[in-house]
C-alpha positions in Angstrom: -54.4 -225.6 247.7 -55.7 -224.9 251.0 -52.2 -224.3 252.7 -50.6 -222.7 249.8 -53.4 -220.5 249.1 -56.2 -218.7 251.1 -59.4 -220.6 249.2 -62.0 -218.6 250.6 -65.0 -219.5 248.2 -66.7 -222.4 246.2 -69.3 -222.0 243.4 -71.0 -225.1 243.0 -72.5 -224.8 239.3 -75.6 -226.8 238.1 -74.8 -230.0 236.9 -73.8 -230.5 233.3 -73.3 -226.7 232.5 -69.8 -227.0 230.8 -70.1 -230.8 229.4 -72.5 -233.6 229.7 -75.6 -233.8 231.7 -74.5 -235.0 235.4 -71.1 -233.7 235.2 -70.4 -231.5 238.0 -68.3 -228.4 238.2 -67.2 -226.2 241.2 -65.7 -222.8 240.7 -62.6 -222.0 243.0 -61.8 -218.8 244.2 -58.4 -218.5 246.0 -55.6 -215.7 246.8 -51.7 -216.4 246.8 -51.1 -216.9 250.5 -48.8 -214.8 252.4 -46.9 -217.9 253.8 -46.1 -221.4 252.9 -48.7 -222.8 255.1 -52.1 -222.6 256.7 -53.2 -219.8 254.5 -57.0 -221.0 254.4 -59.1 -220.4 257.8 -62.4 -220.9 256.4 -64.3 -221.5 252.8 -68.0 -220.2 251.9 -69.9 -222.3 249.6 -72.7 -221.0 247.3 -74.8 -224.0 246.0 -76.3 -223.4 242.5 -76.6 -227.0 241.8 -80.1 -227.8 243.9 -83.5 -226.6 243.8 -82.6 -224.2 240.6 -84.8 -223.8 237.2 -84.0 -226.2 234.5 -81.0 -225.4 232.3 -81.0 -226.3 228.6 -80.4 -224.7 225.2 -83.1 -222.9 225.0 -82.9 -221.7 228.6 -79.3 -221.5 229.2 -77.4 -220.1 232.3 -78.0 -216.5 232.3 -76.1 -213.5 234.8 -79.7 -213.4 236.5 -78.8 -216.7 237.8 -75.7 -215.2 239.5 -77.4 -212.3 241.1 -77.5 -213.5 244.5 -74.2 -214.9 244.6 -72.9 -211.8 243.4 -74.6 -209.7 246.2 -73.6 -212.2 248.8 -70.1 -212.4 247.6 -69.0 -209.0 249.1 -65.5 -208.2 246.6 -64.7 -205.1 248.4 -64.7 -206.5 251.9 -65.1 -210.1 252.8 -65.3 -210.0 256.3 -69.0 -208.4 255.8 -70.2 -211.9 254.5 -73.5 -213.4 256.1 -74.5 -216.8 256.0 -78.0 -217.3 254.5 -78.0 -221.0 255.9 -79.3 -221.7 259.1 -79.8 -225.2 260.4 -83.1 -224.4 262.2 -84.3 -221.3 260.5 -82.9 -221.9 257.1 -81.5 -224.8 256.4 -82.0 -224.5 252.5 -79.9 -221.5 252.6 -77.5 -221.3 249.8 -74.6 -219.7 251.2 -72.7 -221.2 253.7 -69.5 -220.8 255.8 -67.0 -224.0 256.8 -64.2 -223.6 259.1 -60.9 -225.1 258.2 -61.4 -227.9 261.2 -64.8 -228.3 259.3 -63.2 -229.4 256.1 -60.5 -231.3 257.5 -62.9 -233.4 259.4 -64.3 -234.6 256.3 -63.2 -237.8 254.8 -60.3 -237.5 252.1 -60.9 -233.4 252.8 -63.5 -233.5 250.4 -64.3 -230.2 249.2 -67.6 -231.8 247.5 -69.8 -230.4 250.3 -73.7 -230.2 249.7 -76.4 -229.8 252.5 -79.1 -228.7 250.5 -81.9 -231.6 249.3 -84.0 -231.5 246.3 -86.9 -232.8 249.0 -86.5 -235.4 251.2 -83.3 -236.1 253.0 -82.6 -239.4 251.0 -84.1 -241.0 247.9 -86.5 -243.6 249.7 -87.6 -245.2 246.1 -87.1 -248.7 245.7 -85.4 -249.8 242.2 -88.5 -251.1 241.0 -90.1 -247.5 241.7 -87.2 -245.7 239.9 -87.5 -247.9 237.0 -90.8 -247.2 236.8 -90.6 -243.5 236.9 -87.6 -244.0 234.1 -90.2 -245.9 231.9 -93.0 -243.3 232.4 -90.4 -240.4 231.3 -89.1 -242.3 228.4 -92.9 -242.7 227.4 -93.4 -238.9 227.5 -89.7 -238.5 225.5 -91.3 -240.9 222.8 -94.9 -239.0 222.6 -93.1 -235.8 222.1 -90.8 -237.2 219.3 -93.9 -239.0 217.6 -95.9 -235.6 217.8 -92.9 -233.6 216.3 -92.6 -236.1 213.5 -96.3 -235.7 212.9 -96.2 -232.4 212.6 -93.2 -232.3 210.3 -94.3 -235.2 208.1 -98.1 -234.9 208.4 -98.3 -231.4 206.9 -96.1 -229.3 205.1 -95.4 -225.6 206.1 -96.0 -224.3 202.4 -99.6 -225.6 201.4 -101.8 -222.6 200.4 -101.2 -220.5 197.1 -103.0 -217.2 197.4 -100.7 -214.3 197.1 -101.2 -212.2 193.8 -98.8 -209.6 192.3 -100.4 -206.1 193.6 -97.7 -204.1 192.0 -94.5 -204.0 189.8 -91.5 -205.6 191.3 -87.8 -205.1 190.5 -86.9 -208.2 188.4 -85.6 -211.4 189.7 -84.1 -213.5 187.1 -84.9 -217.3 187.2 -81.5 -218.0 187.8 -81.8 -216.4 191.4 -84.7 -218.1 192.7 -83.1 -220.7 195.1 -86.5 -223.3 194.9 -89.8 -223.4 193.5 -92.6 -221.9 195.4 -96.7 -222.0 195.1 -98.3 -220.2 192.4 -99.9 -217.5 194.4 -96.7 -217.2 196.2 -94.3 -214.5 195.1 -90.3 -213.5 195.2 -89.7 -210.5 196.1 -86.9 -208.7 197.6 -87.0 -207.3 201.0 -86.7 -203.7 199.9 -90.4 -204.5 198.3 -91.7 -205.0 201.8 -89.6 -203.0 204.3 -87.2 -200.1 204.4 -83.7 -200.4 206.3 -82.7 -197.4 208.6 -79.2 -197.0 209.8 -78.2 -195.4 213.1 -76.8 -191.5 213.4 -73.1 -192.3 213.1 -72.1 -188.6 212.9 -70.6 -186.2 215.6 -73.8 -187.1 218.0 -72.7 -191.0 218.3 -72.9 -191.7 221.8 -69.7 -192.5 223.4 -69.3 -194.7 226.4 -68.7 -192.1 229.1 -71.9 -190.6 227.9 -73.9 -193.9 229.1 -76.1 -193.1 232.0 -77.6 -195.9 234.6 -81.3 -195.3 233.3 -82.9 -193.5 230.4 -83.5 -194.5 226.7 -82.4 -197.6 225.3 -79.0 -197.7 223.4 -78.7 -200.8 221.4 -76.0 -202.6 219.9 -75.6 -206.3 218.7 -74.5 -207.6 221.9 -78.1 -207.2 223.4 -79.7 -209.5 221.1 -80.6 -212.5 222.9 -80.6 -216.0 221.5 -84.4 -216.1 221.3 -84.4 -213.0 219.4 -85.6 -210.4 221.7 -83.5 -207.6 223.3 -81.6 -208.1 227.0 -82.8 -205.4 229.2 -80.5 -206.5 231.8 -77.2 -205.6 230.1 -79.0 -202.7 227.9 -77.1 -199.2 227.7 -78.6 -196.2 228.2 -78.6 -192.4 227.1 -80.3 -189.3 228.3 -83.0 -187.8 226.6 -81.2 -184.9 225.1 -78.6 -187.2 223.9 -81.2 -189.2 222.3 -83.0 -186.3 220.9 -79.7 -184.8 218.8 -79.8 -188.1 217.0 -81.0 -187.8 213.7 -81.7 -191.3 212.5 -82.0 -195.0 213.8 -84.5 -194.7 216.4 -86.6 -197.6 216.8 -90.7 -197.7 216.5 -93.0 -200.4 217.3 -93.2 -203.5 215.4 -89.4 -202.9 214.1 -87.2 -205.6 213.6 -83.2 -205.2 214.1 -80.4 -206.7 212.0 -76.6 -207.0 212.6 -74.7 -205.8 209.8 -71.3 -206.6 211.7 -69.6 -208.7 214.6 -72.5 -211.3 214.7 -73.8 -210.4 211.6 -77.1 -211.8 210.5 -78.6 -212.0 213.8 -82.1 -210.5 213.8 -84.4 -209.5 216.8 -87.9 -208.1 217.7 -87.2 -204.8 219.7 -89.5 -206.1 222.8 -89.3 -205.6 225.7 -88.5 -201.8 224.7 -91.0 -199.1 222.7 -88.3 -196.7 222.2 -84.5 -196.6 221.6 -81.8 -196.2 219.3 -79.3 -198.3 217.6 -75.7 -198.3 217.1 -73.8 -198.3 214.1 -73.6 -202.3 214.2 -77.1 -202.5 213.6 -79.9 -201.8 210.9 -83.7 -201.4 211.5 -86.0 -203.3 209.1 -89.4 -201.4 209.0 -91.8 -203.4 207.3 -94.6 -201.2 205.2 -97.2 -203.8 206.6 -96.3 -204.7 210.2 -98.6 -208.2 209.8 -95.5 -209.4 208.0 -93.0 -209.3 210.7 -93.2 -212.2 212.7 -93.1 -214.1 209.2 -90.1 -212.1 208.3 -88.4 -212.8 211.7 -88.8 -216.5 211.0 -87.4 -216.4 207.6 -84.3 -214.2 208.6 -83.2 -216.7 210.9 -83.5 -219.5 208.6 -80.8 -221.2 206.5 -82.0 -219.8 203.2 -81.5 -216.4 204.7 -78.0 -217.3 205.5 -77.1 -218.2 202.2 -78.5 -214.6 201.4 -76.4 -213.3 203.9 -73.1 -215.0 202.4 -74.2 -213.6 198.7 -73.6 -210.1 200.0 -71.2 -210.2 202.9 -67.6 -209.0 202.1 -64.5 -211.3 202.4 -62.7 -209.4 204.7 -61.5 -210.8 207.9 -64.7 -209.2 210.1 -67.2 -209.8 207.6 -70.2 -207.0 207.5 -72.8 -205.9 205.4 -74.3 -202.4 204.3 -78.1 -202.2 205.0 -78.6 -201.5 201.1 -77.3 -204.9 200.3 -79.7 -206.6 203.1 -82.6 -205.2 201.1 -81.6 -207.3 198.1 -82.3 -210.4 200.3 -84.8 -212.8 198.1 -88.1 -213.4 200.1 -90.5 -216.1 199.3 -93.9 -214.4 200.6 -97.1 -216.0 201.2 -100.5 -214.9 201.9 -100.7 -213.3 205.4 -103.2 -216.1 206.3 -100.2 -218.5 205.3 -97.4 -216.4 207.0 -99.3 -216.7 210.2 -99.7 -220.1 210.1 -96.1 -220.7 209.5 -95.4 -218.6 212.5 -98.0 -220.9 214.6 -96.4 -224.1 213.1 -93.0 -223.0 214.3 -93.9 -221.9 217.8 -95.6 -225.1 218.0 -92.5 -227.3 216.8 -90.3 -225.2 219.2 -92.8 -226.0 222.3 -92.3 -230.0 221.4 -88.5 -229.4 221.2 -88.8 -227.7 224.6 -91.0 -230.7 226.1 -88.4 -233.2 224.8 -85.6 -231.4 226.3 -87.1 -231.0 229.9 -88.1 -234.7 229.7 -84.9 -235.9 228.6 -83.4 -233.8 231.3 -85.8 -235.2 233.7 -84.9 -238.8 232.5 -81.3 -238.2 233.3 -81.9 -237.3 236.8 -83.8 -240.5 237.0 -80.3 -242.2 235.7 -78.4 -240.5 238.6 -81.1 -241.4 241.2 -80.5 -245.2 240.1 -77.0 -245.2 239.9 -77.2 -243.8 243.4 -79.6 -246.2 244.7 -77.4 -249.3 243.0 -74.3 -248.2 245.0 -76.2 -247.9 248.3 -77.3 -251.4 247.7 -73.9 -252.6 246.7 -72.5 -251.0 249.5 -75.0 -252.5 252.2 
């Protein structure tokens, strides 16, 4: 590869990004060679594998993590690249240049090059110390799992029965009700507690060439994050004049956003924005009582809400919903105090899952350290 092509850059990704934890991946950047031999003169390596934040299902690798690499890469003129590594001033710099001679001097011309450390130059712990650390981490995982079981088994999310019927609701037949609810809960339709607001789909709909670098948020389904917020880094923006020309679809404080097509069924809070307008792929869910927001957000992400979605989605190759159909969703509505308790309980359960994730990742790192120690001992 180094002979036939100009292998100019290697990006060392964090372990386990594309496969199991501990599996390492490198991204190679190379150009077609101008001759048959000796096309690579130097290789620049960026190390994202050491001293990075913890990655997992709830904290995935994202665009922000590549910001420094993108800046240092200098795609327009690679001759302007500058190392951040310095043997004395910054030995932990992530961006380092290696000459062809440096590479050829390595055993088997290995490109698996690392100079950063996660602390000490070498793991000086004994086998007994690593085993003790593994045992401690295993106990942490077991404790977190036990707490999670306690939360799930020791207390039902639905317990209190307080709500009274305060107004006449559209009739919901017994056949429609998917399960029984406490006596003082109520089956309602989403349209009984909220309105759905579509965006302006008329002549003033913003075109891509009208986007600006900063201004008022122009929100589409692709801006919804996995944890139910809006991604400010990828947001599109329009001018104040364009925003003022739109007749509908403008967000307000405490609104929720619901995806009608594409990733339909996804739901998000509007934060971190307090002003903006929605594209045609979204609808605004505007609650009559904003105290219901967190409970409704959790419900709309639940399997039961997915069942409601499937009842009203059309059967085309690209399924979509109408906002008026979203308002037909059945909602099991508890008293406000119970709604808050449910929201708090779900947050506590997610915190336990995050603790298990983190402990498990640390345990796997200890397994890697144990393997390395055993190999060292075998060689000695």
